[in-house]
N, C-alpha and C positions, 0 to 999 in steps of 0.2 A: 504494500500500500504506500509506504513512504517512498519507495523507489519510483512508483508511478507519479507521485506528486513532484518528486525531484526532477524527473524527466520532463514533466509538463512545464516546470519553471525554467528549465534550461532551454527548451525549444521555443518558448514564447518570444524572447527577444529576437531570435533569428527570423521567426515568422513575421514579427513586427517590422523588421528591417526589409524583408522581402515585399511586404505590403507597401511600405513607404517607397521602395524602389519602383514598384509597378505604378503607383500613383504619380510619381515624378515623371516616369516615362509617358504615361497617359496624358498628363498635362502638357508635356513637351510636344507630343504628336498632335494635340488639339490646339496648340498655340497659333497665334496669327503669324509668328515668324516662320514656323514650319509650313504653314499654308502658303505663305508668300514664296518660300523656297520651292515647294512642289509645283507652283504655277510657272516658275521661270526655268525653262529647259536649259537656257544658256548658263544660268548659275549652277545648275546641277552638273553640267559638263565641266565648267570651270572648277568646281569643287572636286570632281573626280580626277581631273588632271593634276590639281594641287596635291591631293592625297597620294596620287601615283608617284609624283616627284619625291615626296617625303619618304614613301615606302622604298623606292629605288635607292635613295640615299642611305637609308637605314640598313638595307640588306645588300648593299653594294658588294661586300666581300663574298657573299654567297652567289652572286649573279655573274660577276665579271671573271674573265679568264685569267687575269693577272692583277697584281697589286702595282699600280704605276708609281707608287711612292717608294717601292723597294728596288733599288738599283740592281740587286742580284737577279731580278726577274726580267731585266731589260737587256736586249741584244741589238747592237747597232746594225747587224746584218738584216734585221727586220724593219729598218727605218723606211719611211715613206712608201709603205705598201698601200695600194689603193683599196677602196671598199671591196667586199667579197663578190659583188655582182660584176666587177670588172674582170677581164681576162687574166690580169696579173694579180688578182686578189687571192689571198691565202686564208685558210681557216687556222685559228678561230677569230681572226681579226675582221669582224663583221663590218665595221665602219672604217677600216684601214688603220694605219699607224702614223705617228708623227716622226720628226727627225731623230728622236732618241729611241725609236723602236717601241714606244708606248702604244698600247691598244687604245684607239680614240674612244671607244665606248667605255672602257674601264676608266680612262682619264676623265670622261664626262661625269660618270657616276660618282667617282671619288671627289672630283672637283665640286660636284653638286653638294656633297656632304659639307665641304668647307664653306661654300657660299651660304647654304641654309644655316649652318652653325653660326657663322658670323652674323647673318641677318637676324636670326631668332634671339641670340644673346644680346645683340645691339638693341633690338626692340625692347627686350626685358630690362636692360640697364637704363635706357632712355625713359621707359615707362615708369620705373621705380623712382628715378630722379625727378622726372617732371611731375608725377602725381604727388610726391612728397612735397615739392616746392609749391605746387598749386594749392594743396590743402593748407599748407602753412601760410601762404600769402592771403588766401581768401578768408581763413578763419581768424587770424590775428589782425590783419589789416595794418594800418599805420605805416611806420617806417619800414617794417619788414616787407609789407606788400609793395611799397614804392621801390625798394632796392631790387627785389626779385623781378618785378615787372620791367624796370628800366634795363636790367641786364638782358632780359628776354627781348626787349625792343631793339637793343643794340645788336644782339645776335641775329635777329631777323633781317638786318640790313645786309648780311653776308650770306651767299649761297652755302648750303650745307656741305657741298663738296669742297669748297675752299676752307671751311673750318676743319673738316676732316684732314685735308692736305696739310694744313698748318700744324695740327696736333701731331700728325704722323711725322712731319718733318722735324718738329722740335724733339720728339722722342728719339728719332734716328740720330739727330745731331748730338744728343746727350750720350746715348749708349753706343753709337757707332755700329760696328759690325758684330757686336756681341749678342745681338738678338737672334735666337733660333726661330724655327718655324712656329713653335708653340707660343713663344713670346710675341711674335709678329701677329699671330691670331688675336692675342689679348689686346695688343695695341689697336688693331682694327676695330674690335668691339668697343673699346674705350672711345676712340675717335668718332665712330658712328653714333654711339650713345650720347655723347656731348653735342652732337649735331642736330638731334631730333627731339630733345627734351622739351623745347619751347611750346610745341603744339599741345602736349599733355598739360603743361603747367597752365597755359592760358584757358584751356577748356575746363579743367578741373576748378580753377579759381572762379570762373564765371558761375559754375554750378554751385560752388560752396557759398558764394555771395547770395544766391537765391535761397539755399537750403538753411543757412545758419539762422535766419530770422523766423523760421517756422517753429510751431509749438513743441514738436518732439525734441528739437535741440534745446529749447529753453527748459523742458522738463528734465532732460539729461543733465543740464547744468545745475538745475535746482537740487537734484539728489546727490550732487557732488562728484559726478564722474569726471575724471581727468580729461584734459583737452585731447590728448592722443587717442583715447578710447572713443570719444565722441566723433572725432574726425574719421577714424578707421572703421568703427562699427556702425555708425549711424549715417554719416554724411557721404562717405565714399561709395557705398552701394548705389546711391542715386546718380552716380556719374559713370557707371559701368558701360552704358550704351555708347555714348560718344567715345569713351576711351577704347572700347573694343574696335570701333570703326577706325580710329586713328592708328591703332596697333596693326590692323590688317593692311591698311594702305602703306604704313611706314615699313612693313616687312618687305614689300616690293621695292620701296625707295632705298632701304638698307642694302638689299642685294645688289641693286644698281650701283650704289655708292661704292660698295666693296669691289664690284667688277670694274668700275672706273678707276679706282685706286690701283688695283692690280694691273690693269691695262697700261696705266701710266708708269708702272714700275715701282709704285709705292705700297704695294699690297703683298700678297703671299708670294714666296719665292717659287722658282721653277721646279724645285725639288718636291714641293707640296702644293701643286697648282690648284687654284679655284677656277671657276668658269671664266672669270676675267683674265686670269693668267694664261689659260689655254687660248683665249681669243688673241691675246697679245703675242703669244708664240706663233699661232697660225697666221697672224697678219704679215709676218716676214715671208711667208710662202704663198701669199695670195695670188701673185702674178707668175708663179713658177710652175703652175699646173697642179699642185697638191692642194686643191680647193677644199678637200674634206677636213683638213686640219683646223680650219677656221669655221667652215660652214656648219658643222654639226654642233660644236659648242655654242656658236651664236644662236642657232635655232633653239637649242635647249634653254638658253638664258631668256630668249624672247618669249618662248611658250610659258616658262615659269612666271615671268613678270606679268604677262597678259592674263593668265589665269588668276593670279593673286589680286590683280587690279579689278578684274570683273567681280570677284568675290567681295572685295571691299566696297565697290560701288553698289552692289546689291544690298549689302549689310547696312550701308548708310541710308539707302532709301527705305529699307524694311523697318529700321528702328526710328525713322522720322515720322511722327504721327501726322504731320501736315501733308505727307506724300502718300498716305494710305488711301 
């Protein structure tokens, strides 16, 4: 009898969690956002392509015939082999090879990992920095608000790519040739993050200025909750919609910025190439007949940016009540 009661008590929380999970899924499927998603075939295709790129990047070691970052797997005898459908094509180099004997498909998928890693980490860093500064400026106001917003206004006068180039150049001038591939990746994340925080800060600040005068904030202040708790637990959830849109669009901008820096020689090195580095390498062979060295990485980058932008545009329209 006691065992039965004990079993009943141990199973109850699990069943409760399952019920909550089903209810959450049902609400998500019945939401206006999912309804808008189902109505837009273009958005569904863009989402599928974006997810495909992420999956290809994650599982690249299981898909590709070689590791292009491992010099031991590269042979100069296999350099500049055309794609497989050409008469001179060779298996397993489906999209051909570059001047170092790297399989172009393998280089694209591994480069995709670098580009997406820099883009995602850059967006996370800029989001945390911008949201934190926006919450602080909007909630406290006064001198703090003035200083943060004036810094944001000054940064908006410069293109993001110039700010990233400046930060990248300063770091390289300080550390010289002592930066390895991993350190260079961190520098790119830092540079891109500092280039895109302003949009988050301005958007969150505007939302906080509206929300902080509402009754629920006054009630939280009345019961003595500290300012960080009020900002993070009560005010921040009301800004998630615009922040999510900014993050999606900025992911594409971050990937483009990284590709531009790498193309200009200020990004990832040739030993650990991103998509931008692969395009920079292929640009040297554009007029020599080896078109596949630049064409396929360029197509992959364009498809990735386009799909993310389409997803961000839909998300912006879907979360805007005025456009429903």
